[in-house]
GUPAKOL-982547 format. One record per residue (C-alpha): x, y, z. Coordinates in pm, whole numbers, plus 50000, padded with zeros to 5 digits. Example, Ala and Ser with C-alpha at 12.3 -4.5 7.8 and 13.67 -1.06 7.14 Angstrom:
BEGIN
      xx      yy      zz
   51230   49550   50780
   51367   49894   50714
***
This chain:
BEGIN
      xx      yy      zz
   75605   95778   77433
   75832   95964   77289
   75807   95912   76866
   76071   95997   76631
   75784   96093   76365
   75441   96142   76450
   75161   95991   76322
   74991   96148   76021
   74649   96117   76176
   74680   96061   76572
   74530   95757   76744
   74159   95769   76909
   74189   95567   77194
   73880   95313   77289
   73931   95194   77567
   74237   95083   77810
   74295   94770   77995
   74534   94779   78296
   74630   94510   78533
   74911   94575   78813
   74831   94233   78983
   74718   94384   79312
   74439   94094   79296
   74688   93848   79178
   74642   93660   78844
   74242   93679   78788
   74130   93377   78616
   73856   93591   78469
   74183   93796   78283
   74418   93541   78274
   74550   93188   78247
   74893   93092   78345
   75076   92842   78096
   75074   92485   78143
   75124   92312   77821
   75386   92157   77580
   75403   92269   77238
   75538   92036   76968
   75710   92311   76805
   75964   92350   77072
   76230   92121   77183
   76178   92160   77574
   75984   92067   77878
   75718   92333   77812
   75551   92553   78064
   75406   92488   78413
   75150   92663   78664
   75412   92570   78908
   75654   92829   78731
   75424   93104   78737
   75398   93253   79089
   75264   93607   79237
   75266   93796   79564
   75022   94083   79661
   75194   94153   79994
   75212   94557   79996
   75544   94505   80199
   75728   94291   79938
   75609   94430   79627
   75710   94769   79770
   76048   94656   79872
   76105   94514   79519
   75994   94873   79362
   75680   94745   79228
   75310   94856   79234
   75003   94668   79344
   75126   94284   79284
   75406   94134   79116
   75373   93841   78867
   75705   93589   78885
   75794   93393   78623
   76037   93111   78686
   76285   92962   78425
   76468   92648   78484
   76761   92587   78310
   77001   92292   78205
   77144   92257   78549
   76804   92222   78725
   76815   91924   78945
   76457   91759   78842
   76511   91615   78486
   76172   91652   78376
   76221   92066   78462
   76496   92099   78274
   76423   92368   78008
   76099   92480   78142
   75918   92817   78153
   75608   92987   78244
   75379   93263   78143
   75067   93450   78154
   74812   93506   77838
   74520   93738   77831
   74171   93550   77806
   74035   93853   77593
   74154   93959   77231
   74299   94315   77156
   74332   94531   76861
   74520   94787   76740
   74708   94977   77009
   74998   95082   77242
   75127   94758   77440
   75300   94812   77759
   75501   94615   78009
   75687   94673   78337
   75904   94395   78355
   76251   94257   78500
   76360   94013   78222
   76499   93659   78327
   76897   93794   78381
   77013   93457   78249
   77092   93366   77898
   76949   93041   77709
   76600   93170   77751
   76352   93397   77581
   76183   93695   77775
   75905   93752   77551
   75606   94000   77507
   75369   93928   77221
   75004   93947   77061
   74895   93580   76929
   74611   93449   76686
   74593   93176   76445
   74289   92996   76247
   74506   92733   76187
   74387   92707   75827
   74567   92441   75619
   74697   92686   75358
   74862   93055   75333
   74569   93195   75155
   74338   93061   75411
   74533   93097   75680
   74456   93419   75930
   74750   93514   76158
   74823   93834   76365
   75138   93839   76568
   75393   94087   76731
   75716   94024   76940
   75927   94161   77175
   76224   93933   77231
   76536   93907   77407
   76826   93825   77408
   76937   93866   77105
   77260   93664   76990
   77316   93543   77398
   77366   93933   77431
   77123   94156   77700
   77265   94469   77478
   77047   94372   77210
   76682   94255   77198
   76456   94209   76852
   76077   94375   76742
   75921   94133   76481
   75586   94184   76309
   75397   93866   76118
   75097   93942   75894
   75077   93567   75807
   75271   93267   75870
   75233   92894   75781
   75564   92772   75820
   75938   92846   75786
   75915   92909   75419
   75578   93067   75389
   75506   93372   75602
   75487   93734   75578
   75675   93902   75808
   75944   94134   75933
   76211   94130   76185
   76486   94366   76334
   76755   94400   76642
   76746   94667   76870
   77047   94813   77003
   76941   94881   77369
   77107   95199   77525
   77140   94971   77836
   77190   94606   77886
   76837   94491   78012
   76957   94205   78261
   77082   94483   78487
   76815   94391   78743
   76623   94732   78734
   76250   94794   78586
   76207   94850   78242
   75944   94884   78047
   75900   94745   77722
   75621   94824   77482
   75495   94827   77122
   75258   95068   76948
   75035   94900   76663
   74846   95095   76449
   74623   94959   76115
   74509   95309   75973
   74612   95226   75608
   74382   95520   75493
   74597   95784   75681
   74938   95617   75605
   74929   95501   75948
   75015   95152   75886
   75336   95032   76116
   75445   94920   76465
   75684   95098   76655
   75890   94951   76958
   75976   95181   77268
   76193   95118   77573
   76131   95302   77861
   75934   95551   77662
   76165   95601   77401
   76124   95479   77017
   76383   95227   76911
   76241   95086   76599
   75986   95142   76351
   75859   94869   76096
   75599   94939   75818
   75598   94593   75640
   75406   94294   75736
   75152   94412   75975
   74891   94206   76120
   74510   94313   76085
   74354   94082   76344
   74292   94105   76712
   74489   93867   76931
   74543   93779   77297
   74861   93924   77461
   75142   93688   77607
   75407   93732   77910
   75629   93483   77921
   75988   93277   77965
   76034   93034   77689
   76329   92829   77597
   76422   92758   77196
   76679   92503   77074
   76877   92846   76969
   77216   92887   77120
   77289   93107   76878
   77010   93288   76928
   76948   93305   77297
   77261   93160   77434
   77312   92827   77606
   77072   92799   77950
   77386   92692   78185
   77140   92767   78505
   76952   92634   78765
   76653   92878   78808
   76623   93244   78702
   76316   93464   78736
   76140   93750   78556
   75940   93989   78720
   75607   94166   78593
   75473   94447   78770
   75229   94568   78536
   75070   94562   78193
   74866   94852   77994
   74720   94803   77666
   74559   95117   77521
   74347   95028   77262
   74312   95240   76928
   74004   95264   76714
   74174   95158   76409
   74011   94910   76149
   74071   94521   76267
   73961   94195   76164
   73776   93946   76475
   74044   93698   76625
   73949   93398   76837
   74095   93250   77118
   73891   92921   77226
   74156   92766   77406
   74241   93091   77647
   73867   93124   77740
   73834   92725   77829
   74165   92681   78068
   74179   92824   78420
   74542   92799   78543
   74607   93039   78793
   74972   93017   78908
   75089   92992   79257
   75033   93231   79538
   75354   93315   79735
   75178   93382   80071
   75403   93469   80344
   75714   93366   80109
   75966   93640   80006
   76009   93680   79642
   76230   93429   79505
   76555   93569   79342
   76776   93464   79094
   77095   93276   79227
   77382   93307   79001
   77577   92981   79108
   77463   92638   78997
   77493   92352   79261
   77552   92629   79487
   77560   92369   79818
   77777   92115   79635
   77479   91881   79699
   77520   91701   79318
   77812   91558   79121
   77953   91864   78880
   77914   91676   78582
   77571   91624   78498
   77389   91631   78134
   77159   91913   77953
   76830   91840   77812
   76997   91716   77475
   77214   91459   77679
   77550   91668   77617
   77761   91681   77936
   77806   91989   78116
   77988   92061   78411
   77834   92325   78666
   78195   92367   78846
   78527   92305   78712
   78792   92248   78953
   79149   92199   78993
   79330   91996   79239
   79037   91944   79404
   78706   91770   79403
   78303   91783   79489
   78171   91529   79718
   77978   91482   80008
   77827   91805   79998
   78114   91998   79986
   78415   92143   79793
   78726   91972   79889
   79034   92185   79790
   79403   92087   79841
   79613   92361   79851
   79649   92598   79566
   79331   92445   79470
   79069   92629   79232
   78699   92585   79138
   78523   92822   78917
   78207   92839   78719
   78116   93037   78423
   77818   93306   78400
   77738   93479   78058
   77632   93824   77952
   77710   94021   78248
   77818   94363   78195
   78028   94655   78325
   77924   94830   78681
   77722   94530   78787
   77748   94454   79141
   77681   94126   79320
   77682   94023   79676
   77872   93706   79747
   77886   93483   80006
   78109   93192   80108
   78072   92937   80394
   78312   92661   80503
   78679   92621   80683
   79010   92609   80585
   79405   92595   80680
   79483   92922   80508
   79328   93192   80323
   79044   93142   80083
   79004   93401   79780
   78711   93451   79605
   78669   93674   79269
   78533   93754   78939
   78764   93707   78613
   78613   93935   78341
   78581   93767   77971
   78528   93918   77668
   78425   93694   77340
   78142   93497   77159
   77922   93281   77431
   77640   93189   77226
   77785   92861   77106
   77840   92535   77214
   78213   92599   77284
   78292   92954   77389
   78530   93166   77244
   78648   93364   77576
   78952   93614   77625
   79019   93717   77969
   79018   94079   78063
   79083   94123   78414
   78963   94064   78731
   78780   94185   79066
   78875   94259   79404
   78870   93977   79591
   78647   93835   79887
   78876   93684   80165
   78754   93380   80392
   79013   93358   80661
   79185   93076   80815
   78976   92842   81054
   78590   92802   81008
   78329   93067   80934
   78202   93280   80662
   78260   93572   80462
   78010   93811   80260
   78102   94108   80041
   78048   94314   79704
   78192   94227   79391
   78184   94449   79106
   78258   94438   78740
   78503   94747   78686
   78637   94648   78348
   78424   94831   78086
   78515   94565   77812
   78365   94276   78033
   78062   94074   77846
   78074   93740   78066
   78229   93663   78414
   78367   93349   78594
   78338   93307   78951
   78675   93155   79098
   78752   93016   79424
   79095   92968   79540
   79279   92811   79841
   79598   92886   79974
   79579   92567   80179
   79346   92277   80230
   78976   92392   80261
   78639   92263   80255
   78363   92476   80123
   77981   92419   80208
   77808   92676   80042
   77865   92966   79774
   77629   93250   79670
   77601   93485   79405
   77335   93754   79376
   77287   94096   79172
   77272   94398   79388
***
């Protein structure tokens, strides 16, 4: 790890925990989340959203090692009402103390949820004086923007008013939903006698944040999860169907720093293991909701507010197809996509004239109910020729200022589109 400032007393590594999931999600080591928390306004966590593969060819093709854990997030456009705003994750059954916590991940690439890695212990005592608490967080995106993430420490917590905590926002060198593997880490020290009481956060081996306040002092379990919070200003709006987070490995190098004992009674008793993908391929994030036009464009989100997957002009969605008249247009907004990102687009249908597919570049604030957006140009177009057939090609974000995109379909004459797809490459 590349530190900006060295420790006064270098840490002594007591033991190293490492899991590359080559044996899947082992029940003696991890449990998959399958529960609902009263503090969160969502559909909780499901074991069905925690998947894994141990197939060497699938793992190698994805750039992983050993096995890969796949954590699914279901957004507000999920088909099943009871699955909207539902995430998944894994948590260790044993507790760890101060040390270096590293996770190699591809974060969930769509806004509205939180890709998170954190330690956690809570004795649930009724007063702040008796409460014993330990938590260190990695959370992203921040402000619905994958160019920012946050690091937080909790030395104690009873509620939103009674707590000892410190949090800072980190400006990322690159947007973290770029589809690439990133190693996100924090280093926790409690050696107060030598002046080494702090937490340092790292991105791909380089220090990006140091906090020397509210440092916890109890062992804790380690969590890797995708979770939903009712906080558009923080995370953005989850207007997608399904999106995926990938976990390649977790390494915890535990230090011989002073620490008090925590506990993990629930983790030791539960045995949810997630789902083996078997011979199935690694699921990929589809960036378009209602891609087969099997449902009406208008639906309601988790909170009952009407939302629309496709905005249409001079056209409609019916009977499993998008029907556009001459000069018709359909579009779908996709938040937090940046310069240099390339997508494979595919369209299938029939038309009397040419159909044009492209990305409209946008800037502005999207982490609000009514986004304030400005156009900033458009990509080259993918063309579907007259007649019946399909077209596939790459759409690239070439404008440096781009912060979001709108996927657009335009028909010169009558057209019937049966399916469209958009995936990051």
